N, C-alpha and C positions, 0 to 999 in steps of 0.2 A: 839972945843967947844963941851962941853958935852950937848947933847940934851936929855932931859928926856921925853920919850913918855908916855903920860897918856892913859892907856887902859880902864879906867873906863867907859867912854861913849860907847866904842865899846862893852864892855861886857854887858852893860845895853841894848844896841840895840839888841844884840844877844839873850839875855834872853827874851826880850819882844817878839821878833819874835818867839822864841821857844814856849813861852806860847800861842801865838796866833795860831800857827800851831797845838799845842796840843789841844787847844780848838776846833779848826775846825775839827780835826780828831775825837774828842769825839762826837761832834754834828752830824757828818756824821754817826758815828756808831749808835747813838741813833735813827736817822731818819730811817736808814736801818732796825733797829730792830723793829720799830713801823709799817713800811710798809710791812714787810714780812708776817704777818698772813693773809692778804687779800685773797691770792690765795687758801690756803688749807681749806677754811670754808666748813664744811660738808653740803650736800644737804638736810639733814633732820632737818634743823633748825626749832624749834617749832614755830617760829613767822611767817613763810612763808607757805601759803597753798600749797597743792600739785598742780602742774601745770595742771593736767588733770581733776580736779574737779572744777566745777563752784560754787564759793561761792555765797551765797545770797547777792544781791547788797545792797548797803547802802540804807537806807530809803530815798525815794524821796517824792515829793509832790504827793498827791493822784491823780489818773487819773481823769480828769474832768468828772463829771457825770451831764448830763443836769438836771438842777433844775429850778423851777419857780422863778420869781423875788422875792427878799426878802420880799416885801410887801404882797406876797401871802402866806408866810409861817405862820404856827400857831404861836400865841403869845407866847406859852410856849417853842418854839424851842430854843436850846442853842445858845448863841451868836457866838461861833466859835467851829468847830469840831476839836478834838485832835487826832482822830484815822482815819485810812483809810478805815474802814469797814462800809459799808452802810447797815443798817438793815431794813430800810423801804423805800418804794417808794412813790412818791407823788400820791395823789388820782387822778382818771381819770378826774373829772370835773375841777381840777386845770390846767391840761395840755391842756384841750379842746380848749381854745382861740387860740392856735397856729395853729389849723387845717385850718381856713379860709385863712391863709397866702398862702397856696398852690394854685397857679393859676389853673384855669380850662384848660385842654388841648385844644389846637387849632386843630380842626378837619376839614378834607376835607369834601366836599359835599358827596362823596361816603361813607366816614366813618360815617358821620351823618346819612345817610340813613340806613346803616347797623345796627347802634346802635338803630335807631328808630324801624326798623323791628324786631330786636332781642328782645328789651325790651317789645314790644307789645306781641310777642309770649310768652316770659317767664312770663309775668304778667298773661296771660290767662292760661298757662299750666305748667309753671315751679315752682320754689321755691323762697322763699324770698331771700335766699343767692345769687341766680342767678341775681335777680333784683338789689341787692346791688352792685354786681360786675359791672354791666353795668352802674349804676349811677356813680360809682367811675371812670369809664372810660370816662364819659362825657355825658351820655344819659340824656335827660330832664325828670324830674319827672312829668311834665305837658304835656307830649306827648299825642296825640289823634290818634285813628285809622281812617281808611278811612270813617267810618260812623259817626265820630265826638265824639265817646265815649272816655272819658279820661282813663288813666291808672288806676286811683282810681276806676272808674266805672267798669272796666274790673275785677279788683281784687274783687270788691263787688259782681260781678256776679257769682263768684265761690261758690260752696257749701261745699268745704272742709276747713280744718283748715288753709291752706296756704293763704286763702283769707284775713283773718284778719292780718296775719303776713306780707304779702306784703303791705297791706294798711298802716301798721305802718312804714315800710321802706320808702314808698313813702311820707308820711306826714313828716317824719324826714328829708327827702331830700328837703322839700319845696313845695310839691304838694299843689295846691289850693283846699281845701276841698269842696268849694262851686261852683267850675267850672261846667258848664252845657254842655250838648251835644246840637246838633242842634235842638232837640225837647224840650229843656228846662228842662231836667232831670239831677239832680246831682247824686252823687254816692249812696245816700240813696234810690233812686228809684230802682236802680239795685239790691241793697241788699234786699229790700222789695220783689222784684219779685222773686229772687232766693231763698228766705227763709233762708238766712244765718244770724242766730240770733247773732252770735259773731260779725260780721261786723256791723250789725245794732246798737248793744249796744256800740261798739267802736266809730262809727261815731257820735252817739248822745253824748257820753262823750266828744268828741272833738268839740262840739258846731256847728255841721253842721246845715244848715238851714232846719230843718225838716218840716217847714211850706211852703217851696217853692212849687210853682205850675207850672206844665209844660204847653206846648202849647195847650194841650187838656183840660186844666182846672182841672187836677187832682193833688193831692199831693201823697207823698209816702204811706201814710196810705191807700188811696183809691186803689192804685196799689196792696198793700198787701192783701186787702180785695177781690179784683177782682180775684186774682190768688189763693185764698183759703189759704193764709198763715196767719191764725188767730192768731198764736202765735206772729207774727211780729206786728199785729194790737195791741195786748195787750201790747207788749213792748213799742210801741210808745205812746199809751194812758197812761200807767203808768209813762212814762218819763214826759209827759206833766203835769200829775197830781202833779208831784214834783216841777213844776215851780210856779212862783207867779201868783196871780189872774189875772193880766193884760195879761200875756202871754196865760193863759188858755182861757181867753175871746177871744183873737185874733184867737186862734186855732179853737175854736168852730164856730166863725163867718166864718172862711175860709171854714170849712166843710159844713156849711149851704149854702154858695155860690156855692160850688161844686155840692151839691145836686140840687140846683136851676138850674144850667146850664145843669145838666143831664136831668132834667125834660123838659127843653126847647128843648134839642136835641131829646128826645123821642117824644115830640109833633110834632117836625118838620118832623120826619120820618113818623109818622102817617098821617100828613097832606099831605105828598107826595103821600102816598098810596091812600088816599081819592080822591085826584085830578085825579089819574090814573083811579080810579073806576068810577068817574063821566064822564070821557071822553069815557068810554066804556059801557055806560048804554044800548044802543040799542043792541049791540052785546051780552051783558050779558043777557038781557031779552030773546033774540032769542035763546040763547044756553041753557036756563034753563027751557024749557017748560015741560020736564019730568025729573024724578029722574035719569034715565039712562043717558040722555043727560047731565044733570048737573054733574054727576060723571065723564063722559068722558071729559067734558070741564075742570073740576078740575084736572084730571090726566094729560091732555095734557099740561095745564099751569104749573103744578108741575114738570113734567119730562123735559119740555123745560127749565124751570128755573134751575133745578138741573144740566142739561148738561152744561148750560152756566156758572153756579157757578164754577164747577170743571174745565171747560175750561179756565175761567179767572184765577183761582189759578195756573193752569199749565203754562199759558202764562207768568205771572209775577213772576213765581218761588216762589209762596207763600208756606210756609211750611204747610203740611197737615198731616193727619194720614195715608195717603197712600204713598207707594213708587212710583217711576216714572211709572212703568208698571201698578200698581194698579189704579192710577188716570186716565191713558189713557183708561184702560179697563172700568172704571166707566163712562167716558165721552161717549164712544161708546155704552155702555149698555143703558144709559139714552136717547141718540139720537134715538136708535132703538125703545125704548118704546114710545117716543114722536111721531114717525112716525106711529106707530100702532094706537095710539089714534087719530091721524090726519085722517088716512084712515077710522077709525071707524065712526067718525063724518060725513065725506063726503059721504062714500058709504053706511053706514047703516042707519044713521039718516038724511041723505040728507041736511046736513048743507052746506051752500054755501062755496066753497073752499077758497074764499078770506077772509071770516069771520073766518074760522078755522085756516087758515094760519096766520091771524092777531093775534089770541090768542097766537099762538106759538111765533111769533116775538115780540109782546109787553112784554110777560112774560120774554123772554130771555133778552131783552134790559133793563127791569126794574131792574133785579138783577145785571147786569153789572154797571148800574148807581149807585146803592147802594154801591157796592164794590169799585167803583172808587172814592168815596168821601173821602176815607182814603188816607193819603199822602204816606204811606210806608207799606211794608210788616210787619214790626215790630208793627206798629200801628194797622194793621188789626189783627195780631195775638193776641194782647192785648184784642181785642174785641171778641175773640173766633172764628174768621173767619178761615176756614180750617178744621173744624170739621163737622161731619155728623149732630150733634145736631144743630149747627148754620145754616147749609144749610136747614135743615128741617123747622126750625122756620121761616126763611126768605121766603122760597119758598111756605110754607103753607099760609103765609100772602098774597103773590102775587096771588096765585091760588084762594084764597077766594074772591079776588076782582071781579072774574068772576061769582060769585054765586049770585043768586037772594036773597037767605037767607044766611046771614053770619054765618059761623060756628066758634065756639070758639076753638082756638088753645090751647092745654094744656100747662100750664105754662105761658100764656100771659093774660093780663087783657082784 
């Protein structure tokens, strides 16, 4: 049997396989050709930055800058910023409300005492910047010293330009402008006494109670007048003239009341002297029979009074125009003089010793009683106590009570 083998399908398969292999080989060649260039790329490609140079980073959102709330910005401000450059800063008053948010530091008792002592010292002798630092550290602007004087009063007591600068710092920190010391004096009294015109003008501009009256019945104007600060008197008067009619009327009435109280006080002192004179009438008549005896009696009373005056000042540490040695020497000198006049009366004029001794004792006790009526050294100093002039005036009045014929003391009615 002749079998005829048909090769056509076989050839077709072979051809198809060959075509597929050829296509596969071609694709492999193409892939290899495309992948080959990746390795030899030069390192100086213009699109890649040099590895050792830091290129400027891509623009980011602007660094946040603390700004006030939107409602506090000016109405003309742009709705949105497009650049990262800030050319202006917010005004100080806009940022001020954030300050109270900082809590006051909690201080120990020891730290509070240190700050109190330091701010009292710096207010009296330091600078405004010193006081500001201490206030920021937690010191109180309403602190008082051991005598009851406020920091504002201590600043007002200064005669230099730092007085007003410290006063401004204290008031900015919340100091009570009308706070008084234990004798009823506010800061204006201290400024009037020190003669610091700048502080007086500043306190008046800040509405301090210029009509306030202290425990002695005086106002700041009277203190300025008593201490010879006539420019301060004029400043206060001119300020009051600028107020309305009602305030001027109240001010004038207050000054009239002060004058009335002063006259009452003067009459009280004169009445006291008169009572002492009446109690010593017999002794006074006996001691004034001749001019020589009268002079000796007057000198005994005067020197006894003078010695006790300075001894009292020395005992209570009253400020005088003498130093410590000078006042002791003055006391000893006056005591020696008194003893000489005492012996003169007894041995030369034959005045009974008990009468002569009584003149010395009563004169000595009278001046002590007068000086003891004042509550403090500062109050005595305001009345001029501690000066030779004041001693002479008072002791002459006391010595005159022993005279049969009263002598007029110069400068007194």
